[in-house]
C-alpha positions as CSV (number, residue, x, y, z in Angstrom):
1,M,3.2,19.1,-26.3
2,H,5.0,16.0,-25.5
3,L,3.4,12.7,-26.0
4,E,3.8,12.1,-22.5
5,D,1.7,15.1,-21.5
6,V,-1.1,13.7,-23.9
7,F,-1.0,10.2,-22.0
8,I,-1.4,12.3,-18.7
9,E,-4.4,14.4,-20.1
10,A,-5.9,11.2,-21.0
11,I,-5.3,9.6,-17.7
12,L,-6.8,12.7,-15.6
13,A,-9.7,13.0,-18.0
14,D,-10.9,9.5,-16.5
15,P,-9.1,8.7,-13.7
16,S,-11.3,5.5,-13.2
17,N,-10.5,4.0,-16.7
18,P,-7.6,1.8,-16.8
19,D,-7.1,1.7,-20.5
20,P,-5.4,5.0,-20.7
21,R,-2.9,4.1,-17.9
22,R,-2.1,0.7,-19.7
23,V,-1.4,2.4,-22.9
24,Y,0.9,4.8,-20.8
25,A,2.6,2.0,-19.3
26,D,3.3,0.2,-22.7
27,F,4.8,3.6,-23.8
28,L,7.1,3.7,-20.8
29,E,7.9,0.5,-20.9
30,E,9.0,0.6,-24.4
31,G,11.5,3.4,-23.2
32,G,12.7,1.5,-20.5
33,D,11.0,3.5,-17.8
34,L,10.3,1.6,-14.7
35,R,7.4,3.9,-14.1
36,G,5.5,1.8,-16.8
37,E,5.9,-1.5,-14.6
38,F,4.9,0.6,-11.6
39,L,1.4,1.6,-13.9
40,R,0.9,-2.0,-14.9
41,V,1.1,-3.2,-11.5
42,Q,-1.3,-0.7,-10.1
43,C,-3.7,-1.2,-12.8
44,D,-3.4,-4.9,-12.0
45,L,-4.1,-4.3,-8.3
46,Q,-6.8,-1.6,-8.7
47,H,-8.8,-3.5,-11.5
48,G,-8.8,-6.9,-10.3
49,S,-7.0,-8.5,-13.3
50,A,-4.6,-10.2,-11.0
51,L,-4.9,-13.7,-9.7
52,P,-5.2,-13.9,-5.9
53,E,-2.0,-16.2,-5.7
54,D,-0.1,-13.1,-7.5
55,V,-1.4,-10.2,-5.2
56,R,1.4,-10.5,-3.0
57,L,4.0,-10.5,-5.6
58,L,2.4,-7.4,-6.8
59,H,2.6,-5.6,-3.8
60,Q,6.2,-6.2,-3.6
61,T,6.9,-5.2,-6.7
62,Q,5.0,-1.8,-5.8
63,A,7.1,-1.6,-2.6
64,R,10.1,-2.1,-4.7
65,L,9.7,0.3,-7.5
66,R,8.1,3.0,-5.3
67,P,11.0,4.6,-3.9
68,L,12.6,4.8,-7.4
69,I,9.8,7.1,-8.9
70,D,9.5,10.9,-8.3
71,P,7.0,11.7,-5.8
72,D,5.4,14.4,-7.6
73,W,4.6,11.7,-10.5
74,L,3.5,9.6,-8.2
75,D,1.0,12.5,-6.9
76,L,-0.1,13.4,-10.2
77,L,-0.8,9.6,-11.3
78,G,-0.2,7.1,-8.7
79,Y,-3.9,6.4,-7.3
80,A,-2.2,3.6,-5.6
81,S,-4.8,1.9,-3.5
82,P,-3.0,0.2,-0.7
83,P,-3.2,-3.5,0.2
84,I,-4.9,-4.5,3.5
85,E,-1.9,-5.4,6.2
86,R,-1.9,-6.7,9.5
87,C,-5.5,-8.5,9.2
88,R,-5.9,-11.1,11.8
89,V,-8.3,-12.9,9.8
90,R,-6.0,-15.8,7.9
91,F,-6.1,-16.0,4.3
92,R,-4.1,-18.7,2.1
93,F,-2.7,-16.0,0.4
94,Q,-2.2,-12.2,1.3
95,C,-5.5,-10.1,1.7
96,P,-6.8,-9.7,-1.6
97,K,-8.5,-6.5,-0.9
98,V,-7.3,-2.8,-1.7
99,W,-8.6,0.6,0.0
100,D,-10.8,1.5,-2.9
101,R,-13.0,-1.7,-2.8
102,L,-13.9,-1.3,1.1
103,S,-17.2,-0.2,2.2
104,V,-17.0,3.7,3.1
105,T,-17.6,4.9,6.8
106,D,-18.4,7.9,8.4
107,D,-14.7,8.6,9.1
108,P,-12.6,9.0,5.6
109,Q,-9.9,7.6,7.1
110,V,-11.7,4.4,8.0
111,R,-13.2,1.9,5.8
112,H,-15.1,-1.7,6.3
113,C,-14.0,-4.8,5.1
114,D,-17.2,-7.1,4.2
115,G,-14.5,-10.1,3.8
116,C,-12.9,-10.0,7.4
117,Q,-15.9,-7.7,9.1
118,R,-13.1,-5.3,10.4
119,H,-12.4,-1.6,10.2
120,V,-9.3,-0.9,8.1
121,H,-7.2,2.3,8.9
122,Y,-5.7,4.7,6.1
123,C,-2.5,5.7,7.0
124,D,0.0,8.2,5.3
125,N,2.9,7.7,7.3
126,L,4.5,4.5,9.0
127,D,4.2,6.0,12.8
128,D,0.6,5.7,12.1
129,A,0.5,2.5,10.8
130,L,2.6,0.9,13.4
131,Y,0.1,2.6,16.1
132,H,-2.8,1.0,14.5
133,A,-1.0,-2.1,13.6
134,G,0.0,-2.5,17.5
135,N,-3.5,-2.2,18.6
136,G,-4.5,-5.2,16.1
137,D,-6.1,-3.1,13.5
138,C,-6.0,-3.8,10.0
139,V,-4.4,-1.0,8.0
140,A,-3.8,0.4,4.3
141,I,-0.5,2.4,4.1
142,D,-0.4,5.0,1.3
143,A,1.8,3.8,-1.7
144,R,4.0,6.9,-1.4
145,V,5.4,5.9,2.1
146,N,8.8,4.7,1.6
147,R,8.6,1.1,3.0
148,Q,11.4,-1.5,3.8
149,P,10.8,-5.3,4.5
150,G,9.3,-6.1,7.5
151,D,8.7,-2.7,8.6
152,L,5.3,-3.3,10.1
153,E,6.1,-6.7,12.1
154,I,5.3,-6.0,15.7
155,I,8.1,-7.4,18.1
156,A,6.7,-8.8,21.1
157,V,9.3,-9.5,24.2
158,M,8.4,-12.0,26.6
159,G,9.9,-13.3,29.7
160,M,10.2,-12.6,33.4
161,M,11.2,-9.0,34.2
162,L,14.4,-8.8,36.4
163,P,13.7,-6.6,39.9
164,Y,14.4,-2.8,39.6
165,H,17.3,-1.9,41.5
166,D,18.3,1.5,42.0
167,D,22.3,1.6,41.1
168,E,23.1,4.4,43.7
169,N,21.6,2.7,46.7
170,D,22.9,-0.7,45.7
171,R,26.6,0.5,46.1
């Protein structure tokens, strides 16, 4: 059995315990494997060890590393509680809440945030996230979704519409 398999078994035996993940992250980082940084970022986000002002940077790091990591490995180990996005309540920093720390509702895809008193929709693809964000909902996007900076920005175009002209009748 590989040493890496021993770490993975320890993590899977007690998924809520961050210690095996941190030990595995150390092992990976010592070998120059970026999965170590990804695991460490997730531990910091998941277990509240990050300072509020660092949360945004940690989410950016997670988003940068995510496309570089094997999806099968992420499915196995990347519990990746996603950050809350598109919340209308304004914070001095990015919303510090993560999906796993929100109150459970009757719908497994929706949780309630006690901070802003709003429902948050879990999205496993960008189309669903854009739909909910477009409706003004808070969203949490699965960490396995390949993201780009600004991919959740809603663009509003304002102005006076030109009158409709039927080109064939205008000739």
